[in-house]
N, C-alpha and C positions, 0 to 999 in steps of 0.2 A: 504493500500500500504506500509506504513512504517512498519507495523507489519510483513508483509510478508518478507520485506527486512531484518529485524532484525533476524527473524527466520532462513532465509536462511544463513545469515552470521554466526549465532551461530552454524550451523550444521557442519562447517568445523573447525577442529583444526589447529593451526598454522603449525604443522609438516606435516599435510596432504596437506595443501596448498603448502608448500615448495616442497613436493614430486611431486605434480601435475605440478608445474612449471618446475621441472627438468626432468620430465618423457620423454619429447620429444627429449631431447638432447642425442647425442652419449655419451657413458660412460666417455670418457676422458674430454669432454666438460662439462658434468654434474658435475664431480669432481671439476673442476675449478670454475664453476659458483656457486656451493654450498657454497663456501667460501665468496661469495659476497651477499648471502641471509641469513640474520641473524634473528633469533627469539629472540626478546629482552627479557632479563631476569630481567630487572629493578633492577640490583644489586648495586645500589647507586655508590660507589666508585670502584667497580670491574666489569666494563662492559666487555662483551665478545669481542673478537677481530674479526674485519671484514677486509676482503681484499678490498682495494680501490686504486684508482689511478694506475690501471694496464690497459694494452691494451684491447680493446674490442675484443672478439673472432671473427675471420673472418667468415663472413656469417651471423652474427647476425645484425639486423637492430637497431643500437643504436640510442639514442635520443641526443647524445652529439654533440657539435660543435667542430671546429678545433682550432689549436693554433692561427692562424690568427684571427679567430672570437673573441677569448678571448682578444687579444692584441688591435686590431683596433676597433672591434665592442663593446666590453664591457668597457675597461679601457679608451681608447683615444677617442672613438666615442662621448661621451657626452660633450667634451670640445667645447667651442664656438668660441675662437679666435685663434685657431691653425689650419692651413691648413693641413688636413690629406690626404696625397697623396699616393695612392696605386700603387705600381710598379708591374704590372701584367696584365693579361687579364681583360677586362672590367667586366666580370661576377663576379669576386671576389669583386670588388669595389661596384658594384650594390647590392650584397648580404649583405654587411655591411652598407648600406646606409639607415638610419632612420628606421631600423627594430625593435628597442626596445622601440620606443616611448619615448626616452630621451628628456625631454623638456628643453628649454633654454629661456632666455630673452637676448636682445641685450646688456643690461648693459649701463652704462654712455658713453662708447666709441663708441657704435653703431656697434661694430664688432660681426658678428655671421655667421660663415661659415658652420654651421650644415646642412643647406638646400642644400648645394652643394655636388656633387659627383666628386671627383678628382681622375683621373686614368691616367697612361701612356698608357693604351689601347694597350698592347703588341700584336703583330701579329706574324705569323709564321716566317717571316724574322728576327724579333727581337730575337726570340728563337734560331734561327740558328746563327746569327752574333753577338748577345749580345745586351743588351738594356741600357747600361750605358750612351751613348750619348743622347738617348731619355729621360732618367731620368733627366739628367742635363738640357735639354731643357725644360722639364715640370716644374722643380723647378724655372727656370728663368721666365717662362710664369706666373706661379702662383704669383711670387714676383711682376712682372710688373703690373699685374691686381689688386692685393689686398694690396701689401706692408704689409704683416702680420708680427707680432713679431716673429713668429715661423712657420716652416714647418717640419712636421713629415713624414717620408717615411716608408712604410710597405711592406715587402717582401712577395710575395705569392709563392706557390709551384714551378712554373717554374723558378722563379728567383734563388731559392736555387739550383735547378737542373743544371742550366747552369753556375752558379758561378758568377753572377754580383756582383761586390764589391760595394754595396750600401753605406757602411760606408765611404769609400774613396770619393765617389761622394758627399756625404753629407758634409764631412769636407772641400772639395775643394769649394763647393758652399757657405758654411758658410763664408769662408775666402773672397770669391769674393764679396758677397753681403754686408758684414760688419755689418749691423744692423738687421739681421734676423738670429735667432738660427736654424740651420738645423741639424737634427740628424736622425738616422735610427733604425729600429727594425727588427732584423732577426727572424721574426715570421712566417716562412713558415708553412703552415697548417699541414704538417706531423711531425713537430718538437717535438711534445709531444703526450701523449695518449689522451688528451682532450684540451678544451679551457683553462684549469687551467695553462698549460705551457705558454700560451699567457699572462695571468695575470702577471706571474712572470717576463717574458721578458719585459713587459711594465713597471712594477714597477722598474726594474733595470735601464732602460734607462731614465725614468723620473727623478729618483734620481740622476743619473750620470750627466745628461745634463741640468736639470732645477732647481731642489731643491737647495736653497741656493744662487741663483743668485741675489736676492734683499734683502738687509739687512735693508731696511727702516722699521722703527717701525710703525705699523699701529695703529690708534686710537682705543680706546675701552678697556673694562675691561674683565677679565675672558676669555682669548683667547684660542680657541681650533681649532683643525683640525677635520673635520668629514670625516673619511676614509671608503670607501666601500659603498657609497650612490650615486646612479646613476640617480636620479631624473626621474625615470620612472613614467609616468602619473602625474608628478608634485609632487612626494613625497618630493623632496628636498625643494620645495617652502613652503610646510606645516611645515617641520622641521625648516626652516629658520624663519618662522613666530613665532614659539614657542620660538626659541632662542632669537629673538629680544624682545619678550614679557617678557622673563625672565631676559634680560640684559646680555646674553651670546654672546660674539663676535666670529663668525666663520671666521677664517682667510682664510681657504681653504676647499674646498670639493673635495675629490678624488672619482669620477670626474664629478658628475652631475652638469650641468650648470657652469662648472669651466672655469677659464681663465689661461693663461700663467703666469700671475703675481701671481695668487693664489698659483700655484705650486712653483714658485720662492720664495715666502714669507713664505712657510709652516714651515720653521725652526724657525720662530719667535713666534710660538704659545707656550703655556704653558702645553697643554695636547692634546693627540691624542685619539679620541673616535672612535673605530672601529666598524662599522656595519657588513659588510660581511667579516668574518674572512678569508675565503679562498682566496678571490681575492686581498687582500690588506695587509695581515699581514707582508709581506716582507718590505713594506715601513715603517710600524709602528716600526718594529725592527731596521731598518737602521736609522730612525730619532732619536730613543733613543740612539743608539750607537754613532752616530756622533755628535748630538747636545744636548743630555741629556733630551729629552722630553719623559716622561713616557706615556704608553698607557693603556687604559682600554677597555673592551668589552662592547658595548651598543646595544640596540635594540629599534628602534622607530616604530616597527610594533606591534600594539596592544596598547590599551590605558593604561593598567596596566604596560606593558613593557616600554612605553614612560615615565610614571610617575617615574618608578624605575630608568630609565637612567638619567632623569633630576636630581633626588635626588643624584645619584652617582656622577654626575659632580659637583654639588654644594658641596657635602661633600669633594671632592678632594680639592677645593679651600678654604673651611673652613671659608668662609665669612658669617657672620650672616645675613647681609642684603640679600645676594644672596639666602641663604637657605630659608629665610622667603618669598622672592619673588617667588621662585619656588613653595612653598606650596600654595601661593595665586593663581598662574597660574593654578596649578592642581585643586584647589577648584573651580575656575571659569570654567574650561573646562569639568570637569567630569560629572556634572549633565546632559548635553545634551547627552553625551556618554552613561551614565547609562539608560537614558530614551529610547534611541534607542535600546540598548541591551535588555531591558525588553520587548519592543514592539515586537521584532522579536523572542525572545527566546521561546515564546509559540509555535512557528512553527518549530524552529530549534533544540530544546532540544532533545538530543538522536540521532540526525542524524550523519552519518558517512562520513569521508573525507579521501581521499588519496592524497598525495603530492609528486611529483617527480620533483624537480626544481634544480636550481644551488646551489652551496655551501652556506650554512647558510639560504637561503631564505625559504626552507621547514621548518626549525626549527623556524624561526621567525613567520611564518604564523600560526603555531600551537597555538600561543598565541591568535590570533584573533578567531580561531575556538573554543578554550576553553571558551572565553568570550561569545560565542553564545550557549554554552552548547553542542557543537558538539565534537565528538571523532575522533581523527586521528588514523585510524586502520593500515595504512601502509605509510611509507615515505622513502625518500632516496634522494641522490644527483646525478647529472649527472657527476660532476667533483670533488667531495669531496675527501679528503685524510683521512687517519685513524684518525688524530687529530680532524677533523670536526665531526666525529661520536663519538669518545671515549674521546675527551678532549686533551688539549695540553700536559698533563702529559706523553702521549705515544710517543711524538716526539723523545726522545732519542732511542726508540726501533724501529723506522721506518727505514727499510733498503733502502739505496739509490741504485736504479737499473740503468740499462743502459739508460733507457728513461729519467730518472731524471737528469742524468749526461749530457744530451744534453743542459740543461739550465745552463747558466753561473751563478755562485755564486759570487757576488761582495764582495770583502774584504773591510769592512768599519772600520775605526778607528775614535777615537774622534778627532774632529776638533781642531787644536792647539790653535786657537784664539776664536772660537765661541762655543765651548762645554761648556755648563752651566747647571748643574743639576737643574731642576726646583724646586726640593725639596731635602733637606738634607737627608742623610741616616737615621738620627734619626726620621725625619718627616715621611719618608716612613715606617719605622719600626713601628711607633706608629699607623699609619693608618692600617697597616696589622694586628697588634695585636687586633685592634678594629673590625676586620672582613672584611676589605677593600681588594678587589682583583685587583692587577695590572697584566697585561700581562697574563691573565687567561681566558680560555674558556672551559666550561664543555662539549660542544659538544651536539649532538642530542640525543644519546642513553639514558642518565639519565632522560630526560624529556619525553620519550616515555613510554606508559603503558606496563606492563608485558604481554608478549604474542603477542605483535604487531610485524609486519614484517618490517624490515629495509633492504632495497635493494639498493645496489650500481649499477649505470649504468643500470637502468631498460631499457629493450628493447621493441619493438613493440609487439612481441608475448606475453611476460610476462604481459604487461599492459592489453591486452585484456583478458588474462586468469584470472588475478586478478579480473577484473571487472565481468567476468562471474561467478567466484566462490563466491566472497564476496559482490558483488552488492552494492558498496558505493553509498551514496546519491549525492556525487560530487567528481569529479576527477580533480586535479590541476596539470598542467604540462606546456608544451610549444606548439608551433604552429604545430610541426610535428605530435603530438599525437591528436590534437584537434578534427579533423573531424572523425577519426576512432573511438574514444571514444563516440562521440555524436551519431554515427550510431548504437552503442550498446544500446542506450536509456538512457544514463547517462549524466547529464549536465557536461560540461567541462569548467573550468576557466583557462585561461592563466595567469600564474603568472610570466612569463618572460616579457611580454609587456602589460599585463592587458587588452588585447583586446582593447576596447574603453573606459575603466573605469579609475578610480584613481582620486586623490591620495588615497592611502590606509595607508600611514604612519601617525603617530601622532594622535591627538584626532579627528579632523575632518575626517581624513582618515579612522579611525575605524568605524565611523558612515556610511561613504560611503560603506565600505566593508560589514557591517551588512546587509544593505538594498539590496545590490547586490546579496549576497549569499542567502538571504531569497527569493528573486525573483526566483533564479535558482532552489533551492531545493524544493520550494513550487509549482512550475509550474507542471501541469499535462501533458504538451505537450510531455515530454520525453517518457511517457508511450505509446504514439501512434506512435512512430518512428519505422518503419520497412523498410528495404531496399527492392527495387523492387524484387530482387531474393528470398527474404523471403516471399513476398506476392504471387508471381506467379513463382514458380520454373519451369525452362524450361527443365532442364535435370536432370536425376538421374542415378547413377551408383553404382556399387559395385566392390570390389576387389575379384578376384578369384585366389587362389593359387594352 
């Protein structure tokens, strides 16, 4: 079975696969789409240019989410003690309710609102006459029931269309309530080309309304913020376990299992460690500009990547005890990981994978597949920008189009009293001369093999065509693609919400992932899958011209 798959995959050249994907499109559409389908040349520092962060072509069934999904669902959804109130029809709120399996614990204060679905439940009359009074009443009701520290309001498409002034309502209610921070996000679903716009909007408002509100110095040494980790399937719990074992203090996580106070205290950390570059780099840049906290790119997906990231954090602080402790932890954790990898590798070596997930996640999971001896033959992002593919060095070359101008750019300046560079210019220069990278991300392309396909904003047709042509041993994407791929006889693993699995981060997470992928690619059940119409075709037809 595996031999047949390899033979079939090898019979298609990358250029032929690209031509097959484009063949069904009208000429104008094919020309546009061709710029988003890149055959990787593995040119080290000179990666080819890809078109990304552009509108999905009308009529194509995209796998993307909307701006509201990125703001409420991704960034703010994992918080546990902020009441997230959706202003709009109930369907929008239900859509963003616990869909990503972000896990939380109640914490010492016992507050955890993630299990609730808060909505103003707008009806036709609210669309006609306006919903501002209904929104104010909903804020008051949430406050009376829960007395939360904070209430966040999220605009959905109808709200933007009718012009409800959610920011004024929020400001008035904040003044009225006194001890509850109320603020709003203009994150209507149509606001950007994908959920990426929602990430940016969320970052802006969290920074404007919460970050810096609490100057209390938290206990602990080696204080960091972990940015772009959403605790899907308990990933954040595993990373916290490792940090605690190493003696690293995590002041805040943006935003898995996070609290209002974590956001408010984020400016007191000494280093920002960025996991998902696309969803959170805005906050990292603003924290550096306003408070002097430098940031580095890390990855806790994959045992090797986890060890590398821990060493990078320890090197930044330059403390001999911390460096030694990190090495001890790695030495303690790796034997179990290596044993699990060796056990599955006999069955997974040489297998192939495809990954089309959110920004950074496809790149991160390539590490885990590498550790299993598997090859990623095609990958891409739903909402990536060019810098996520080609590296941050291309940022000055990215043209700001009309869609990107919809998103407010906050002007941030150094705080007159609280700006404090965590390291001197000389210390930064010494680290960089030694090969240390600040504010740097290489992107996906340099890590992909030559001749592999990198595809931005993959759609349903192309996903099925890729599977038909290259027959990967596993396909990784989101819920919308899951069942159509499985019907083609290929195991499909959700990497948005992990189905019912996880954690996959850190050392224990790597072991979980090895075993789960081994079960999927080694099972013979997929070869027996045939749809009813394939077993017993009812109708046949032909075209006559």
